[in-house]
C-alpha positions in Angstrom: 12.4 18.3 -5.8 8.6 18.8 -5.4 8.0 16.8 -8.6 9.9 13.8 -7.3 8.0 13.9 -4.0 4.6 13.9 -5.9 5.8 11.0 -8.1 7.0 9.1 -5.0 3.6 9.7 -3.3 1.7 8.4 -6.3 3.9 5.4 -6.4 3.4 4.8 -2.7 -0.4 5.0 -3.0 -0.3 2.6 -6.1 1.9 0.2 -4.2 -0.3 0.3 -1.2 -3.4 -0.6 -3.2 -1.4 -3.4 -5.0 -0.6 -4.8 -1.6 -4.2 -4.5 -0.4 -5.3 -6.4 -3.5 -2.7 -9.1 -2.9 -3.8 -9.5 0.7 -7.5 -9.6 -0.1 -6.7 -12.6 -2.5 -5.3 -14.5 0.5 -8.5 -14.0 2.6 -10.5 -17.2 3.1 -14.2 -16.0 3.2 -16.7 -18.0 5.2 -19.4 -20.1 3.5 -23.1 -19.1 3.9 -23.5 -21.9 6.4 -20.5 -20.8 8.5 -21.6 -17.2 8.3 -25.0 -18.2 9.6 -23.5 -20.1 12.5 -21.2 -17.2 13.4 -24.1 -14.8 13.3 -26.2 -17.0 15.6 -23.2 -17.4 18.0 -22.6 -13.6 18.1 -26.3 -12.8 18.7 -26.6 -15.5 21.4 -23.5 -14.3 23.2 -24.8 -10.7 23.1 -28.2 -11.8 24.6 -26.4 -13.9 27.3 -24.2 -11.0 28.3 -27.1 -8.5 28.2 -29.2 -10.7 30.5 -26.2 -11.3 32.8 -25.5 -7.6 33.1 -29.2 -6.9 33.7 -29.3 -9.5 36.5 -26.1 -8.1 38.1 -27.5 -4.5 37.9 -30.8 -5.6 39.4 -29.0 -7.3 42.2 -26.8 -4.3 43.0 -29.9 -2.0 42.9 -31.8 -4.3 45.3 -28.8 -4.4 47.6 -28.4 -0.7 47.6 -32.1 -0.2 48.3 -31.8 -2.6 51.2 -28.8 -0.9 52.6 -30.2 2.6 52.2 -33.7 1.6 53.3 -35.4 2.9 50.2 -38.9 1.4 49.5 -40.5 2.0 46.2 
């Protein structure tokens, strides 16, 4: 019984990696030009969101300071 379980486990792992290999063959990888464009898009989006969150945070801080009467 234990031998059959080990054999089944090995077969399962082997089948898993066969499936992974088959799926990886289906992947359409981006060209260098597309990859560059995607990278620029991601970095630009990160910068835009960082600046937006900084502005929102600064605005809330200014509002709180005004409400609480804190001068620094």
